[in-house]
MISE-112806 format. One record per atom (N, C-alpha, C): residue number from 1; residue in one letter; chain; atom name; x negated, y negated, z negated. Coordinates in steps of 0.02 Angstrom, whole numbers. Example, Ala and Ser with C-alpha at 12.3 -4.5 7.8 and 13.67 -1.06 7.14 Angstrom:
2
<pt><n>1</n><res>A</res><chain>A</chain><atom>N</atom><xx>-660</xx><yy>284</yy><zz>-390</zz></pt>
<pt><n>1</n><res>A</res><chain>A</chain><atom>CA</atom><xx>-615</xx><yy>225</yy><zz>-390</zz></pt>
<pt><n>1</n><res>A</res><chain>A</chain><atom>C</atom><xx>-660</xx><yy>165</yy><zz>-390</zz></pt>
<pt><n>2</n><res>S</res><chain>A</chain><atom>N</atom><xx>-642</xx><yy>112</yy><zz>-354</zz></pt>
<pt><n>2</n><res>S</res><chain>A</chain><atom>CA</atom><xx>-684</xx><yy>53</yy><zz>-357</zz></pt>
<pt><n>2</n><res>S</res><chain>A</chain><atom>C</atom><xx>-645</xx><yy>-2</yy><zz>-394</zz></pt>
% end
This chain:
53
<pt><n>1</n><res>M</res><chain>A</chain><atom>N</atom><xx>-49</xx><yy>46</yy><zz>-3</zz></pt>
<pt><n>1</n><res>M</res><chain>A</chain><atom>CA</atom><xx>9</xx><yy>4</yy><zz>-8</zz></pt>
<pt><n>1</n><res>M</res><chain>A</chain><atom>C</atom><xx>-35</xx><yy>-41</yy><zz>-26</zz></pt>
<pt><n>2</n><res>S</res><chain>A</chain><atom>N</atom><xx>-92</xx><yy>-90</yy><zz>-39</zz></pt>
<pt><n>2</n><res>S</res><chain>A</chain><atom>CA</atom><xx>-141</xx><yy>-122</yy><zz>-25</zz></pt>
<pt><n>2</n><res>S</res><chain>A</chain><atom>C</atom><xx>-186</xx><yy>-137</yy><zz>17</zz></pt>
<pt><n>3</n><res>N</res><chain>A</chain><atom>N</atom><xx>-186</xx><yy>-72</yy><zz>52</zz></pt>
<pt><n>3</n><res>N</res><chain>A</chain><atom>CA</atom><xx>-184</xx><yy>-98</yy><zz>125</zz></pt>
<pt><n>3</n><res>N</res><chain>A</chain><atom>C</atom><xx>-152</xx><yy>-158</yy><zz>180</zz></pt>
<pt><n>4</n><res>N</res><chain>A</chain><atom>N</atom><xx>-74</xx><yy>-126</yy><zz>147</zz></pt>
<pt><n>4</n><res>N</res><chain>A</chain><atom>CA</atom><xx>-38</xx><yy>-188</yy><zz>201</zz></pt>
<pt><n>4</n><res>N</res><chain>A</chain><atom>C</atom><xx>-59</xx><yy>-230</yy><zz>167</zz></pt>
<pt><n>5</n><res>M</res><chain>A</chain><atom>N</atom><xx>-39</xx><yy>-230</yy><zz>120</zz></pt>
<pt><n>5</n><res>M</res><chain>A</chain><atom>CA</atom><xx>-31</xx><yy>-295</yy><zz>102</zz></pt>
<pt><n>5</n><res>M</res><chain>A</chain><atom>C</atom><xx>-54</xx><yy>-349</yy><zz>142</zz></pt>
<pt><n>6</n><res>E</res><chain>A</chain><atom>N</atom><xx>-131</xx><yy>-332</yy><zz>104</zz></pt>
<pt><n>6</n><res>E</res><chain>A</chain><atom>CA</atom><xx>-179</xx><yy>-379</yy><zz>128</zz></pt>
<pt><n>6</n><res>E</res><chain>A</chain><atom>C</atom><xx>-156</xx><yy>-414</yy><zz>202</zz></pt>
<pt><n>7</n><res>R</res><chain>A</chain><atom>N</atom><xx>-169</xx><yy>-340</yy><zz>264</zz></pt>
<pt><n>7</n><res>R</res><chain>A</chain><atom>CA</atom><xx>-127</xx><yy>-346</yy><zz>322</zz></pt>
<pt><n>7</n><res>R</res><chain>A</chain><atom>C</atom><xx>-85</xx><yy>-398</yy><zz>319</zz></pt>
<pt><n>8</n><res>L</res><chain>A</chain><atom>N</atom><xx>-30</xx><yy>-373</yy><zz>294</zz></pt>
<pt><n>8</n><res>L</res><chain>A</chain><atom>CA</atom><xx>11</xx><yy>-445</yy><zz>282</zz></pt>
<pt><n>8</n><res>L</res><chain>A</chain><atom>C</atom><xx>3</xx><yy>-520</yy><zz>270</zz></pt>
<pt><n>9</n><res>L</res><chain>A</chain><atom>N</atom><xx>-22</xx><yy>-484</yy><zz>221</zz></pt>
<pt><n>9</n><res>L</res><chain>A</chain><atom>CA</atom><xx>-1</xx><yy>-568</yy><zz>178</zz></pt>
<pt><n>9</n><res>L</res><chain>A</chain><atom>C</atom><xx>-94</xx><yy>-610</yy><zz>269</zz></pt>
<pt><n>10</n><res>G</res><chain>A</chain><atom>N</atom><xx>-119</xx><yy>-573</yy><zz>277</zz></pt>
<pt><n>10</n><res>G</res><chain>A</chain><atom>CA</atom><xx>-169</xx><yy>-599</yy><zz>357</zz></pt>
<pt><n>10</n><res>G</res><chain>A</chain><atom>C</atom><xx>-134</xx><yy>-607</yy><zz>395</zz></pt>
<pt><n>11</n><res>L</res><chain>A</chain><atom>N</atom><xx>-91</xx><yy>-563</yy><zz>431</zz></pt>
<pt><n>11</n><res>L</res><chain>A</chain><atom>CA</atom><xx>-30</xx><yy>-593</yy><zz>464</zz></pt>
<pt><n>11</n><res>L</res><chain>A</chain><atom>C</atom><xx>-35</xx><yy>-682</yy><zz>443</zz></pt>
<pt><n>12</n><res>M</res><chain>A</chain><atom>N</atom><xx>19</xx><yy>-655</yy><zz>430</zz></pt>
<pt><n>12</n><res>M</res><chain>A</chain><atom>CA</atom><xx>61</xx><yy>-730</yy><zz>374</zz></pt>
<pt><n>12</n><res>M</res><chain>A</chain><atom>C</atom><xx>-1</xx><yy>-785</yy><zz>396</zz></pt>
<pt><n>13</n><res>Q</res><chain>A</chain><atom>N</atom><xx>-32</xx><yy>-775</yy><zz>395</zz></pt>
<pt><n>13</n><res>Q</res><chain>A</chain><atom>CA</atom><xx>-74</xx><yy>-836</yy><zz>355</zz></pt>
<pt><n>13</n><res>Q</res><chain>A</chain><atom>C</atom><xx>-88</xx><yy>-858</yy><zz>402</zz></pt>
<pt><n>14</n><res>R</res><chain>A</chain><atom>N</atom><xx>-100</xx><yy>-791</yy><zz>481</zz></pt>
<pt><n>14</n><res>R</res><chain>A</chain><atom>CA</atom><xx>-105</xx><yy>-847</yy><zz>532</zz></pt>
<pt><n>14</n><res>R</res><chain>A</chain><atom>C</atom><xx>-68</xx><yy>-857</yy><zz>536</zz></pt>
<pt><n>15</n><res>F</res><chain>A</chain><atom>N</atom><xx>2</xx><yy>-805</yy><zz>558</zz></pt>
<pt><n>15</n><res>F</res><chain>A</chain><atom>CA</atom><xx>69</xx><yy>-831</yy><zz>594</zz></pt>
<pt><n>15</n><res>F</res><chain>A</chain><atom>C</atom><xx>62</xx><yy>-931</yy><zz>557</zz></pt>
<pt><n>16</n><res>Q</res><chain>A</chain><atom>N</atom><xx>33</xx><yy>-947</yy><zz>539</zz></pt>
<pt><n>16</n><res>Q</res><chain>A</chain><atom>CA</atom><xx>43</xx><yy>-1032</yy><zz>520</zz></pt>
<pt><n>16</n><res>Q</res><chain>A</chain><atom>C</atom><xx>29</xx><yy>-1057</yy><zz>510</zz></pt>
<pt><n>17</n><res>N</res><chain>A</chain><atom>N</atom><xx>-39</xx><yy>-1045</yy><zz>550</zz></pt>
<pt><n>17</n><res>N</res><chain>A</chain><atom>CA</atom><xx>-75</xx><yy>-1081</yy><zz>602</zz></pt>
<pt><n>17</n><res>N</res><chain>A</chain><atom>C</atom><xx>-108</xx><yy>-1079</yy><zz>666</zz></pt>
<pt><n>18</n><res>E</res><chain>A</chain><atom>N</atom><xx>-71</xx><yy>-1015</yy><zz>699</zz></pt>
<pt><n>18</n><res>E</res><chain>A</chain><atom>CA</atom><xx>-59</xx><yy>-1003</yy><zz>776</zz></pt>
<pt><n>18</n><res>E</res><chain>A</chain><atom>C</atom><xx>-17</xx><yy>-937</yy><zz>795</zz></pt>
<pt><n>19</n><res>D</res><chain>A</chain><atom>N</atom><xx>-29</xx><yy>-936</yy><zz>818</zz></pt>
<pt><n>19</n><res>D</res><chain>A</chain><atom>CA</atom><xx>45</xx><yy>-870</yy><zz>867</zz></pt>
<pt><n>19</n><res>D</res><chain>A</chain><atom>C</atom><xx>-20</xx><yy>-842</yy><zz>869</zz></pt>
<pt><n>20</n><res>L</res><chain>A</chain><atom>N</atom><xx>29</xx><yy>-786</yy><zz>864</zz></pt>
<pt><n>20</n><res>L</res><chain>A</chain><atom>CA</atom><xx>11</xx><yy>-715</yy><zz>853</zz></pt>
<pt><n>20</n><res>L</res><chain>A</chain><atom>C</atom><xx>34</xx><yy>-686</yy><zz>953</zz></pt>
<pt><n>21</n><res>S</res><chain>A</chain><atom>N</atom><xx>8</xx><yy>-595</yy><zz>925</zz></pt>
<pt><n>21</n><res>S</res><chain>A</chain><atom>CA</atom><xx>26</xx><yy>-593</yy><zz>996</zz></pt>
<pt><n>21</n><res>S</res><chain>A</chain><atom>C</atom><xx>77</xx><yy>-557</yy><zz>985</zz></pt>
<pt><n>22</n><res>L</res><chain>A</chain><atom>N</atom><xx>92</xx><yy>-496</yy><zz>1052</zz></pt>
<pt><n>22</n><res>L</res><chain>A</chain><atom>CA</atom><xx>155</xx><yy>-491</yy><zz>1009</zz></pt>
<pt><n>22</n><res>L</res><chain>A</chain><atom>C</atom><xx>167</xx><yy>-432</yy><zz>985</zz></pt>
<pt><n>23</n><res>D</res><chain>A</chain><atom>N</atom><xx>100</xx><yy>-359</yy><zz>1025</zz></pt>
<pt><n>23</n><res>D</res><chain>A</chain><atom>CA</atom><xx>90</xx><yy>-322</yy><zz>954</zz></pt>
<pt><n>23</n><res>D</res><chain>A</chain><atom>C</atom><xx>81</xx><yy>-342</yy><zz>867</zz></pt>
<pt><n>24</n><res>E</res><chain>A</chain><atom>N</atom><xx>32</xx><yy>-411</yy><zz>835</zz></pt>
<pt><n>24</n><res>E</res><chain>A</chain><atom>CA</atom><xx>51</xx><yy>-444</yy><zz>817</zz></pt>
<pt><n>24</n><res>E</res><chain>A</chain><atom>C</atom><xx>106</xx><yy>-450</yy><zz>779</zz></pt>
<pt><n>25</n><res>A</res><chain>A</chain><atom>N</atom><xx>165</xx><yy>-500</yy><zz>784</zz></pt>
<pt><n>25</n><res>A</res><chain>A</chain><atom>CA</atom><xx>199</xx><yy>-491</yy><zz>794</zz></pt>
<pt><n>25</n><res>A</res><chain>A</chain><atom>C</atom><xx>250</xx><yy>-437</yy><zz>764</zz></pt>
<pt><n>26</n><res>I</res><chain>A</chain><atom>N</atom><xx>229</xx><yy>-394</yy><zz>814</zz></pt>
<pt><n>26</n><res>I</res><chain>A</chain><atom>CA</atom><xx>308</xx><yy>-329</yy><zz>790</zz></pt>
<pt><n>26</n><res>I</res><chain>A</chain><atom>C</atom><xx>253</xx><yy>-301</yy><zz>691</zz></pt>
<pt><n>27</n><res>E</res><chain>A</chain><atom>N</atom><xx>186</xx><yy>-283</yy><zz>702</zz></pt>
<pt><n>27</n><res>E</res><chain>A</chain><atom>CA</atom><xx>176</xx><yy>-249</yy><zz>657</zz></pt>
<pt><n>27</n><res>E</res><chain>A</chain><atom>C</atom><xx>168</xx><yy>-325</yy><zz>607</zz></pt>
<pt><n>28</n><res>L</res><chain>A</chain><atom>N</atom><xx>196</xx><yy>-391</yy><zz>588</zz></pt>
<pt><n>28</n><res>L</res><chain>A</chain><atom>CA</atom><xx>202</xx><yy>-418</yy><zz>534</zz></pt>
<pt><n>28</n><res>L</res><chain>A</chain><atom>C</atom><xx>281</xx><yy>-406</yy><zz>535</zz></pt>
<pt><n>29</n><res>R</res><chain>A</chain><atom>N</atom><xx>332</xx><yy>-388</yy><zz>573</zz></pt>
<pt><n>29</n><res>R</res><chain>A</chain><atom>CA</atom><xx>423</xx><yy>-355</yy><zz>568</zz></pt>
<pt><n>29</n><res>R</res><chain>A</chain><atom>C</atom><xx>401</xx><yy>-308</yy><zz>524</zz></pt>
<pt><n>30</n><res>R</res><chain>A</chain><atom>N</atom><xx>381</xx><yy>-302</yy><zz>533</zz></pt>
<pt><n>30</n><res>R</res><chain>A</chain><atom>CA</atom><xx>341</xx><yy>-203</yy><zz>528</zz></pt>
<pt><n>30</n><res>R</res><chain>A</chain><atom>C</atom><xx>365</xx><yy>-204</yy><zz>460</zz></pt>
<pt><n>31</n><res>L</res><chain>A</chain><atom>N</atom><xx>282</xx><yy>-226</yy><zz>444</zz></pt>
<pt><n>31</n><res>L</res><chain>A</chain><atom>CA</atom><xx>254</xx><yy>-221</yy><zz>361</zz></pt>
<pt><n>31</n><res>L</res><chain>A</chain><atom>C</atom><xx>308</xx><yy>-291</yy><zz>307</zz></pt>
<pt><n>32</n><res>S</res><chain>A</chain><atom>N</atom><xx>323</xx><yy>-348</yy><zz>356</zz></pt>
<pt><n>32</n><res>S</res><chain>A</chain><atom>CA</atom><xx>388</xx><yy>-365</yy><zz>310</zz></pt>
<pt><n>32</n><res>S</res><chain>A</chain><atom>C</atom><xx>449</xx><yy>-321</yy><zz>276</zz></pt>
<pt><n>33</n><res>A</res><chain>A</chain><atom>N</atom><xx>474</xx><yy>-291</yy><zz>330</zz></pt>
<pt><n>33</n><res>A</res><chain>A</chain><atom>CA</atom><xx>500</xx><yy>-250</yy><zz>303</zz></pt>
<pt><n>33</n><res>A</res><chain>A</chain><atom>C</atom><xx>512</xx><yy>-176</yy><zz>270</zz></pt>
<pt><n>34</n><res>E</res><chain>A</chain><atom>N</atom><xx>440</xx><yy>-159</yy><zz>267</zz></pt>
<pt><n>34</n><res>E</res><chain>A</chain><atom>CA</atom><xx>430</xx><yy>-109</yy><zz>224</zz></pt>
<pt><n>34</n><res>E</res><chain>A</chain><atom>C</atom><xx>430</xx><yy>-155</yy><zz>147</zz></pt>
<pt><n>35</n><res>F</res><chain>A</chain><atom>N</atom><xx>386</xx><yy>-195</yy><zz>158</zz></pt>
<pt><n>35</n><res>F</res><chain>A</chain><atom>CA</atom><xx>371</xx><yy>-213</yy><zz>109</zz></pt>
<pt><n>35</n><res>F</res><chain>A</chain><atom>C</atom><xx>436</xx><yy>-258</yy><zz>36</zz></pt>
<pt><n>36</n><res>A</res><chain>A</chain><atom>N</atom><xx>504</xx><yy>-284</yy><zz>110</zz></pt>
<pt><n>36</n><res>A</res><chain>A</chain><atom>CA</atom><xx>578</xx><yy>-316</yy><zz>54</zz></pt>
<pt><n>36</n><res>A</res><chain>A</chain><atom>C</atom><xx>623</xx><yy>-203</yy><zz>46</zz></pt>
<pt><n>37</n><res>N</res><chain>A</chain><atom>N</atom><xx>620</xx><yy>-174</yy><zz>67</zz></pt>
<pt><n>37</n><res>N</res><chain>A</chain><atom>CA</atom><xx>621</xx><yy>-135</yy><zz>85</zz></pt>
<pt><n>37</n><res>N</res><chain>A</chain><atom>C</atom><xx>589</xx><yy>-99</yy><zz>-7</zz></pt>
<pt><n>38</n><res>I</res><chain>A</chain><atom>N</atom><xx>523</xx><yy>-92</yy><zz>-11</zz></pt>
<pt><n>38</n><res>I</res><chain>A</chain><atom>CA</atom><xx>498</xx><yy>-65</yy><zz>-98</zz></pt>
<pt><n>38</n><res>I</res><chain>A</chain><atom>C</atom><xx>523</xx><yy>-134</yy><zz>-146</zz></pt>
<pt><n>39</n><res>C</res><chain>A</chain><atom>N</atom><xx>529</xx><yy>-208</yy><zz>-114</zz></pt>
<pt><n>39</n><res>C</res><chain>A</chain><atom>CA</atom><xx>532</xx><yy>-242</yy><zz>-195</zz></pt>
<pt><n>39</n><res>C</res><chain>A</chain><atom>C</atom><xx>612</xx><yy>-235</yy><zz>-202</zz></pt>
<pt><n>40</n><res>G</res><chain>A</chain><atom>N</atom><xx>691</xx><yy>-211</yy><zz>-182</zz></pt>
<pt><n>40</n><res>G</res><chain>A</chain><atom>CA</atom><xx>764</xx><yy>-203</yy><zz>-130</zz></pt>
<pt><n>40</n><res>G</res><chain>A</chain><atom>C</atom><xx>735</xx><yy>-145</yy><zz>-171</zz></pt>
<pt><n>41</n><res>E</res><chain>A</chain><atom>N</atom><xx>688</xx><yy>-108</yy><zz>-168</zz></pt>
<pt><n>41</n><res>E</res><chain>A</chain><atom>CA</atom><xx>721</xx><yy>2</yy><zz>-241</zz></pt>
<pt><n>41</n><res>E</res><chain>A</chain><atom>C</atom><xx>704</xx><yy>-33</yy><zz>-296</zz></pt>
<pt><n>42</n><res>T</res><chain>A</chain><atom>N</atom><xx>641</xx><yy>-88</yy><zz>-323</zz></pt>
<pt><n>42</n><res>T</res><chain>A</chain><atom>CA</atom><xx>616</xx><yy>-98</yy><zz>-369</zz></pt>
<pt><n>42</n><res>T</res><chain>A</chain><atom>C</atom><xx>678</xx><yy>-118</yy><zz>-437</zz></pt>
<pt><n>43</n><res>V</res><chain>A</chain><atom>N</atom><xx>721</xx><yy>-193</yy><zz>-367</zz></pt>
<pt><n>43</n><res>V</res><chain>A</chain><atom>CA</atom><xx>756</xx><yy>-209</yy><zz>-378</zz></pt>
<pt><n>43</n><res>V</res><chain>A</chain><atom>C</atom><xx>816</xx><yy>-168</yy><zz>-432</zz></pt>
<pt><n>44</n><res>E</res><chain>A</chain><atom>N</atom><xx>837</xx><yy>-144</yy><zz>-373</zz></pt>
<pt><n>44</n><res>E</res><chain>A</chain><atom>CA</atom><xx>870</xx><yy>-75</yy><zz>-395</zz></pt>
<pt><n>44</n><res>E</res><chain>A</chain><atom>C</atom><xx>884</xx><yy>-43</yy><zz>-481</zz></pt>
<pt><n>45</n><res>K</res><chain>A</chain><atom>N</atom><xx>816</xx><yy>-1</yy><zz>-445</zz></pt>
<pt><n>45</n><res>K</res><chain>A</chain><atom>CA</atom><xx>790</xx><yy>19</yy><zz>-521</zz></pt>
<pt><n>45</n><res>K</res><chain>A</chain><atom>C</atom><xx>779</xx><yy>3</yy><zz>-564</zz></pt>
<pt><n>46</n><res>K</res><chain>A</chain><atom>N</atom><xx>743</xx><yy>-85</yy><zz>-595</zz></pt>
<pt><n>46</n><res>K</res><chain>A</chain><atom>CA</atom><xx>771</xx><yy>-105</yy><zz>-641</zz></pt>
<pt><n>46</n><res>K</res><chain>A</chain><atom>C</atom><xx>822</xx><yy>-122</yy><zz>-667</zz></pt>
<pt><n>47</n><res>M</res><chain>A</chain><atom>N</atom><xx>894</xx><yy>-132</yy><zz>-614</zz></pt>
<pt><n>47</n><res>M</res><chain>A</chain><atom>CA</atom><xx>983</xx><yy>-155</yy><zz>-615</zz></pt>
<pt><n>47</n><res>M</res><chain>A</chain><atom>C</atom><xx>994</xx><yy>-92</yy><zz>-663</zz></pt>
<pt><n>48</n><res>D</res><chain>A</chain><atom>N</atom><xx>984</xx><yy>-28</yy><zz>-614</zz></pt>
<pt><n>48</n><res>D</res><chain>A</chain><atom>CA</atom><xx>1005</xx><yy>14</yy><zz>-661</zz></pt>
<pt><n>48</n><res>D</res><chain>A</chain><atom>C</atom><xx>956</xx><yy>26</yy><zz>-699</zz></pt>
<pt><n>49</n><res>E</res><chain>A</chain><atom>N</atom><xx>914</xx><yy>-5</yy><zz>-731</zz></pt>
<pt><n>49</n><res>E</res><chain>A</chain><atom>CA</atom><xx>872</xx><yy>23</yy><zz>-831</zz></pt>
<pt><n>49</n><res>E</res><chain>A</chain><atom>C</atom><xx>920</xx><yy>-31</yy><zz>-872</zz></pt>
<pt><n>50</n><res>F</res><chain>A</chain><atom>N</atom><xx>939</xx><yy>-97</yy><zz>-834</zz></pt>
<pt><n>50</n><res>F</res><chain>A</chain><atom>CA</atom><xx>964</xx><yy>-128</yy><zz>-855</zz></pt>
<pt><n>50</n><res>F</res><chain>A</chain><atom>C</atom><xx>1037</xx><yy>-117</yy><zz>-898</zz></pt>
<pt><n>51</n><res>I</res><chain>A</chain><atom>N</atom><xx>1082</xx><yy>-58</yy><zz>-804</zz></pt>
<pt><n>51</n><res>I</res><chain>A</chain><atom>CA</atom><xx>1150</xx><yy>-61</yy><zz>-843</zz></pt>
<pt><n>51</n><res>I</res><chain>A</chain><atom>C</atom><xx>1140</xx><yy>-31</yy><zz>-892</zz></pt>
<pt><n>52</n><res>E</res><chain>A</chain><atom>N</atom><xx>1107</xx><yy>35</yy><zz>-889</zz></pt>
<pt><n>52</n><res>E</res><chain>A</chain><atom>CA</atom><xx>1109</xx><yy>100</yy><zz>-959</zz></pt>
<pt><n>52</n><res>E</res><chain>A</chain><atom>C</atom><xx>1073</xx><yy>63</yy><zz>-1022</zz></pt>
<pt><n>53</n><res>K</res><chain>A</chain><atom>N</atom><xx>1045</xx><yy>16</yy><zz>-1035</zz></pt>
<pt><n>53</n><res>K</res><chain>A</chain><atom>CA</atom><xx>1055</xx><yy>-14</yy><zz>-1095</zz></pt>
<pt><n>53</n><res>K</res><chain>A</chain><atom>C</atom><xx>1117</xx><yy>-17</yy><zz>-1137</zz></pt>
% end
């Protein structure tokens, strides 16, 4: 995950300052979606823990 996170951050930084190639833009979208899914799963788990208390 840390390699993907580093790649995601690198692409995000480049995207702010320059145009990305199509392949880079696709990778940025894929990595962003993976990150959003992981965050969503974590939030769901935390909410379940909170509700169970």
